[in-house]
Structure formats: structure tokens, C-alpha cells
C-alpha positions as CSV (number, residue, x, y, z in Angstrom):
1,M,136.1,54.6,119.1
2,F,136.1,55.9,115.7
3,N,137.9,54.0,113.4
4,R,139.3,55.8,109.4
5,Q,136.7,54.3,107.5
6,D,133.6,55.9,110.1
7,L,135.8,58.9,109.8
8,D,135.8,59.2,106.0
9,Y,132.0,58.2,105.9
10,L,131.2,61.6,108.3
11,L,133.6,63.5,106.7
12,A,131.8,62.8,103.1
13,D,128.4,63.5,104.8
14,L,129.7,66.7,106.4
15,Q,130.8,67.9,103.1
16,E,127.6,66.8,101.4
17,Y,125.8,68.6,104.1
18,G,127.7,71.6,104.1
19,K,127.2,71.7,100.2
20,T,123.4,71.1,100.3
21,R,123.2,73.7,103.0
22,F,125.3,76.6,100.0
23,E,123.3,75.4,97.7
24,Q,120.1,76.3,99.9
25,A,121.4,79.8,101.0
26,K,122.1,80.4,97.4
27,L,118.5,79.6,96.0
28,T,117.1,81.7,99.1
29,L,119.4,84.9,97.8
30,L,118.6,84.4,94.2
31,D,114.6,84.3,95.4
32,K,114.9,87.0,97.7
33,L,117.2,89.0,94.8
34,S,114.5,88.2,92.5
35,R,111.6,89.4,94.6
36,I,113.3,92.4,95.5
37,A,114.5,93.2,91.6
38,A,110.4,93.0,90.7
39,L,109.5,95.0,93.4
40,L,111.9,97.7,91.8
41,L,110.4,97.1,88.4
42,L,107.1,97.3,89.8
43,G,108.0,101.0,91.4
44,L,109.9,101.9,88.0
45,A,106.5,100.7,86.2
46,V,104.6,102.9,88.1
47,I,106.6,105.8,88.2
48,L,106.3,105.8,84.6
49,I,102.7,105.0,84.4
50,V,101.7,108.3,86.6
51,F,104.5,110.0,84.5
52,A,102.2,109.6,81.6
53,I,99.0,110.4,83.4
54,V,100.5,113.6,84.6
55,A,101.4,114.9,81.5
56,I,97.9,113.5,79.7
57,G,96.4,115.1,82.4
58,G,98.4,118.4,82.1
59,V,97.6,118.8,78.8
60,A,93.8,118.1,79.2
61,L,93.7,120.6,81.7
62,I,95.9,123.3,79.7
63,S,92.9,122.6,76.9
64,A,90.1,122.8,79.3
65,L,91.3,126.1,81.0
66,S,92.3,127.6,77.7
67,N,88.2,128.4,76.9
68,C,88.7,131.0,79.7
69,M,92.1,132.3,79.3
70,P,95.0,132.7,77.0
71,T,96.7,129.2,76.6
72,W,100.1,130.4,77.8
73,A,98.0,131.6,81.1
74,A,96.4,128.1,81.3
75,A,99.8,126.3,80.8
76,L,101.4,128.8,83.9
77,I,98.8,127.4,86.2
78,V,98.7,124.5,85.4
79,A,103.0,124.3,85.7
80,A,102.2,126.0,89.0
81,I,99.5,122.9,90.4
82,W,102.5,120.5,89.4
83,L,105.0,122.6,90.7
84,V,102.9,122.6,94.0
85,F,102.6,118.3,93.9
86,L,106.1,118.4,93.3
87,I,107.0,120.0,96.5
88,I,104.3,117.6,98.1
89,V,106.1,115.2,97.0
90,I,109.7,115.9,97.9
91,A,108.4,116.9,101.3
92,L,107.2,113.5,102.0
93,R,109.4,111.4,100.1
94,K,110.6,109.3,102.9
95,H,106.9,108.8,103.6
96,L,105.7,108.1,100.3
97,F,108.5,106.2,99.1
98,L,111.5,105.7,100.9
99,N,109.8,104.1,103.9
100,P,107.5,101.7,102.5
101,M,110.3,100.4,99.8
102,L,112.5,99.6,102.9
103,A,109.6,97.8,104.6
104,A,108.9,95.8,101.5
105,I,113.0,95.2,101.4
106,A,113.3,94.6,105.1
107,A,110.0,92.1,104.9
108,I,111.3,90.3,102.1
109,L,115.2,89.8,103.4
110,F,114.3,89.2,107.3
111,G,110.4,88.5,107.1
112,P,109.2,86.1,109.3
113,Q,108.8,82.3,107.8
114,P,105.5,81.2,107.5
115,K,103.6,80.7,110.4
116,Q,102.9,76.9,111.9
117,N,100.0,75.5,113.5
118,L,97.3,77.8,112.2
119,T,93.5,77.4,113.9
120,V,90.5,78.5,112.2
121,E,90.1,80.6,115.1
122,S,92.9,82.7,114.6
123,L,92.4,82.9,110.7
124,N,89.2,84.1,112.0
125,Q,90.6,86.6,114.2
126,E,93.2,87.8,111.6
127,T,90.5,88.1,109.0
128,Q,88.1,90.5,111.5
129,M,91.2,92.7,112.4
130,L,92.5,93.0,108.7
131,D,88.5,94.0,108.0
132,Y,88.0,96.4,110.6
133,K,91.5,97.9,109.4
134,A,90.2,98.0,105.8
135,G,86.9,99.8,107.0
136,E,88.8,102.5,109.0
137,Q,91.2,103.2,106.0
138,E,88.4,103.3,103.8
139,K,86.4,105.8,106.2
140,N,89.9,107.8,106.4
141,L,89.8,107.8,102.6
142,Q,86.6,109.0,102.2
143,R,87.2,112.0,104.9
144,E,90.4,112.7,102.8
145,A,88.7,112.5,99.2
146,E,85.8,115.1,101.1
147,R,88.4,116.9,102.3
148,M,90.4,117.4,98.8
149,Q,87.0,118.1,96.8
150,R,86.3,121.1,99.2
151,S,89.9,121.9,98.9
152,W,89.6,122.1,95.0
153,M,85.9,123.8,94.8
154,D,87.7,126.6,97.1
155,L,90.5,126.6,94.7
156,L,88.6,126.6,91.7
157,E,86.0,129.4,93.7
158,R,89.1,131.7,94.1
159,F,90.4,131.1,90.6
160,T,86.7,132.1,89.0
161,A,86.8,134.9,91.3
162,A,90.4,136.0,90.0
163,R,89.5,135.4,86.6
164,N,86.5,137.6,87.4
165,L,88.6,140.6,88.8
166,V,90.9,140.5,85.9
167,S,88.4,140.5,83.2
168,N,86.7,143.0,84.8
169,L,89.8,145.5,85.1
170,L,90.9,144.2,81.8
171,G,87.4,145.4,80.5
172,R,87.7,148.7,81.9
173,L,91.1,149.2,81.0
174,F,90.3,148.7,77.5
175,R,87.1,150.9,77.4
176,K,88.8,153.8,78.0
């Protein structure tokens, strides 16, 4: 059956295998944690850049609006616009932040292993599917951009009408 020397070799091999598997598990964990940390740092960088853009855009919008109204009124309008955006972002936080972040982390932690036996045909099918999805997303983005442009034009028309009404009222009030 087994002699003592064979059993010692088997135990030594088992220990070496266990150490190797443990080292592999540590490396896999390190890889996944580093990818998650990189994802979180990217998210933080994007948030900081968006904040800077919003701040600079707000100052520019206040400056532009202050040509046709007092600066304090322009600042209030810009603050109201950012408040509306904040309310929208808070209302959609799961769809905008939480779900994509959890999906990305889940893909890192539990994602599928690389596909084996890829053929040219399967790659062509995947490419066609991705092209189709990209085209549909582009059409949806164009429709959304057109809708947003119409909304902004409508909002601008309403602000212009309100400004004209206030100007007329103030003009009549100060003429008397």
C-alpha cells in the first residue's frame, strides 16, 4: 500500500499545493481590490472635474445673465437651476451612481472568466450586436439632445417673457 516515504512526499506536495493556491487567491484578491480602488478613484476624479465645470459654468452664466438683470438676480437664477439639477440627481442617484457602481464592482468580483474557443463568426456576431446597440444609443442620445434643446429654448423664452414683463412693470411704476 503506502509506505512512510510516499506519504511524506504526498503531504509535502499537498502543503506546496495549498501554499500555491493561497498565494494565487491573495494575488487574485489584490488584483480585484486594486481594480475596485481604481474605479473609486476614477469616480472621485470625475466628480471633482464635474464640480469644477459646474462652478465655472455657474460663474459664466451669472456673468452672462448680469448683462440683462442685476447680478444678485442672475445669481439667484443660477442657484435655482443648480438646485433643480441637484434634486434631479438626488432623485436618480440609484440609476446614476449606485447601480452602475455596484454593477462594475460585481463584474470585477464575480465577472465571467475570459471566453474560450472564440471563433471569427462569434466575434463578428458580437461586433454586429455592439454596433447595433451603439447605433441605438446614438439615436436615443440625439433624440434626448433635441428634447433638451427644445426645453432650454422654451425655458429661455419664458425667462425672456418674464424679464420683459418685469421691465414693463418697473418702467410703468417708475414713470409715475
